[in-house]
C-alpha positions in Angstrom: 29.6 -62.5 26.5 32.7 -64.2 25.2 35.9 -64.8 27.2 37.9 -62.2 25.5 35.4 -59.5 26.4 35.3 -60.8 30.0 39.1 -60.7 30.2 39.2 -57.1 28.9 36.5 -56.1 31.4 38.3 -57.8 34.2 41.7 -56.3 33.5 40.5 -52.8 32.7 38.1 -52.8 35.6 41.0 -53.7 38.0 43.2 -51.0 36.5 40.5 -48.4 36.7 39.4 -49.2 40.2 43.1 -49.4 41.2 43.8 -46.0 39.8 41.4 -44.3 42.2 44.2 -44.3 44.7 46.1 -41.9 42.5 43.7 -39.1 43.5 45.2 -39.3 47.0 48.8 -40.2 46.0 49.9 -37.9 43.3 49.2 -34.6 45.0 51.3 -35.7 48.0 54.3 -37.4 46.4 56.4 -34.2 45.8 55.4 -32.5 49.0 54.4 -34.5 52.1 55.8 -37.9 51.0 59.1 -36.4 49.9 59.6 -34.8 53.3 59.1 -38.1 55.2 62.1 -40.0 56.6 62.0 -43.4 54.9 63.8 -46.7 55.1 67.2 -46.9 53.4 65.8 -49.6 51.1 62.7 -47.5 50.0 62.5 -47.8 46.2 62.5 -44.7 44.0 59.1 -43.2 43.4 59.0 -44.0 39.7 58.9 -47.7 40.5 55.5 -47.7 42.3 53.4 -46.8 39.2 54.7 -49.7 37.0 54.6 -52.1 39.9 51.0 -51.3 40.7 50.0 -51.4 37.0 51.4 -55.0 36.8 49.7 -56.0 40.1 46.3 -54.6 39.0 46.7 -56.5 35.7 47.4 -59.7 37.6 44.4 -59.0 39.9 42.2 -58.5 36.9 43.5 -61.7 35.3 42.8 -63.6 38.5 39.3 -62.2 38.8 38.7 -63.3 35.1 39.7 -66.8 36.0 37.1 -66.9 38.8 34.5 -65.2 36.7 34.8 -67.7 33.8 35.1 -70.8 36.0 32.3 -73.3 36.3 32.4 -73.3 40.1 28.9 -73.2 41.6 29.5 -71.0 44.6 31.8 -68.0 44.0 30.2 -65.7 46.5 33.1 -65.9 49.1 35.6 -65.3 46.3 33.8 -62.3 45.0 33.4 -60.9 48.5 37.0 -61.4 49.4 38.1 -59.7 46.1 35.8 -56.7 46.7 36.9 -56.3 50.3 40.6 -56.3 49.6 40.1 -53.9 46.7 38.2 -51.4 48.8 40.9 -51.7 51.4 43.6 -51.1 48.7 42.0 -47.8 47.7 41.3 -46.9 51.3 45.0 -47.3 52.2 45.9 -44.6 49.7 43.2 -42.3 51.1 44.5 -42.9 54.7 48.2 -42.9 54.1 48.5 -40.2 51.4 45.2 -38.4 51.7 45.1 -38.1 55.5 48.8 -38.3 56.1 48.2 -40.9 58.8 51.1 -43.3 59.1 49.7 -45.1 62.1 46.2 -45.7 60.7 47.8 -46.5 57.3 49.9 -49.2 59.0 46.9 -50.7 60.8 44.9 -50.6 57.6 47.6 -52.2 55.4 47.8 -55.1 57.9 44.0 -55.6 57.5 44.4 -55.4 53.8 47.2 -58.0 53.9 44.8 -60.4 55.7 42.1 -59.6 53.1 44.5 -60.4 50.3 45.4 -63.7 51.9 41.7 -64.5 52.3 41.2 -63.7 48.6 44.1 -66.0 47.6 42.6 -68.8 49.6 39.1 -68.3 48.1 40.4 -68.0 44.6 42.7 -71.0 45.0 39.7 -73.2 46.0 38.0 -72.3 42.7 41.0 -72.0 40.4 44.6 -72.6 41.5 46.1 -70.3 38.9 43.8 -67.5 40.1 45.2 -67.9 43.6 48.8 -68.0 42.3 48.3 -64.8 40.3 47.7 -62.9 43.5 51.0 -64.0 45.2 53.0 -61.1 43.7 50.4 -58.7 45.1 50.7 -60.3 48.6 54.5 -60.0 48.4 54.3 -56.4 47.3 51.9 -55.5 50.0 54.1 -57.2 52.5 57.0 -55.0 51.3 54.7 -51.9 51.4 53.7 -52.8 55.0 57.4 -52.8 55.9 57.9 -49.4 54.2 54.8 -48.1 56.0 56.2 -49.3 59.3 59.5 -47.7 58.8 57.9 -44.4 57.8 55.8 -44.7 61.0 58.8 -45.3 63.3 61.1 -42.8 61.6 58.7 -39.9 61.7 
């Protein structure tokens, strides 16, 4: 399989897996989420879709860099990536699907740790792959703060 095909699979795969969270998010945006008290610096709802699309693209690109590297042992990197991705989808199910602000906050902290683990494992194999995940870590840090504010304000 050539590198172009691997890149397309990596990016589309990340976008498709990432979009699973939409199942839990969309039905609750205009109703439950709209009724929550939020931080004064909470961004408008329309910003989240484009932000996540870009982040999933970067995640796919980072995965591609690992997949196509000549490193011998990529097991930890693959595990870290898989764990953080499952936690990413799970957060949407908990926060939006179950309307659990407290459990959502706990889960997003665990997800943040898993993202950091992924960055470390990716960086060991390919520095650029690690760097590509920094915007994701920054965004999830911000999302954690928003989740915390939702928790304390409601």
